[in-house]
N, C-alpha and C positions, 0 to 999 in steps of 0.2 A: 769233792769240791763242787761248789755251786757258784756260778757267775751270774750276776744280775746287773743289768744296765739300767740306770735311771737317767732321765732327761732333764730333771730340775730338782731343786731343793725339796719341793713338796713330795716327790716320789721317794727321795732318799729318807725323808722323815717317815713316810708311810711304811717303808721297808723296816726301819727301826721299830716302829710301832707294832707291826706284825710279830717281830721277834720278841719284843717285850711282852706281848699278850700270851705267848707260849713259853716264855722263860721259866725255868725251874730253879728252885732253891739249890744253891751250891754251884751254879754254873759260873764259869769265869770266861769272859769275853776279852780278847785282846783286840785293840783297835789301832790299825796301822795306816799311815798315809801322811803325805806332806802337809805343811801348813796350808790352810785354806781349801782343803778338799771336801770338807763337809762332815768332819768327825763330830763336831758339836751338834749339828743338825740331826745326824744319825742317833746320837746319844739322847737328844731331846725326844726323838721318836720312841726309843726304847723306854724312857721314863714315862711317856704318855701311855704306852702299852701296858705298863705296870700300874697305871692309875695314880701316878705321882702328880699331885695338884699344883705343886709349886714350880716356879721357873728353874730350869736347869742350865747352868753355865759351866764352862770349863774351869776346873779347879787349879789352873796353872800355878798360882802362887801359894796354894794351901796343900797341894798334893792330893788331898782327899776331900770329897764332899759326900755326906751321908744324907739319904732321903728315906724316911720311914713312913710316909703317908700312903703308900700304895699297897698292893696285895702281897708284895715281898719287899724287904729292905733292899735298897739299891745303893751300891757303893761305887762311886765314880772317881777313879784315880787318874791323875795326870802326872806321870813320872818323868816328864821332860827335864825338869830341873834337879832330878836326883843326882847327887854327886857321888854317893857312896851307898852301898846296900844297907849299911847300918841305919841310914835314915828311914828305910822301910821297916826295919826291925823296931826302931824307936816308936813308930806309930802303931805297932802291933799288927802288921799286914796279915799275918796268918789267922788272926781272929776273924778278919773279913774274908780272906780267900777260902777259908774252910768253915764258914758260918752258914747261917740259914738264909742269907740274901743272895743277890747276884752281884758280881763285880764286873765292871767294865774298866779296862786299863788302857789309857792312851799312852803311846810311846813305849809299849811293853818290851820292845826290843832292847831297851836299856837295862832291863832286869831279868835276862833269860834264866839265870840260875835260880830264881825264885818261883818261876812259873811251873805249874803242874802240867804233866803230859796231856791230860784230858781237858784241855782248854778249847775254846772256840775262837778261831782266828778270823777277824774281819779286816780286809784290806780295801781301802778306797783309793781309786786312782782317777786322775783327770786325763782327758785327751783333747787338748785345745784344737787339734786338727779336726775333730769330730764336731764339737760345739763347746762353748764356754761352760755351759751347765751340765754337760754330759759327765756321768760317773760310771766307772766299772767297779763293781763291788764283788770281791771274791770272798766266799765264806767257806771255811774248812772246819769240820767238826760237828756240823748239823746236817740233818737229812732234809729233803725237800718239804716233807710234811711238818717240819718244825718251824717253818717260815710262813 
């Protein structure tokens, strides 16, 4: 387990970017954290590290956004509004999870039965007592040299 503390959104973005630069085809990242902790900023960093030229936003209402303009395809899921696992099956989640790109899944705790064991878990937490912009980011499933 790796714990990284960031002091502002720029540092959170840069951490995501470093991870995106070293990401490998077939990796699945789960992104956990409350609303407003910086999941989208982190995701934008990952996309930047992959060389995705277009703007990246949370796919809250579409479940999945696909980005093909970088060195690897990037599949950004937001499963917050998933009411039933069948919705994931309808979009063909396994083609993305086990394809040649990387997947980043926000709110992945809502679909635990679909997640492979060899995933990378990223949890972002705030601590207002420390500072409004402070974030504690816990990463499981990566080694230090992969960041």
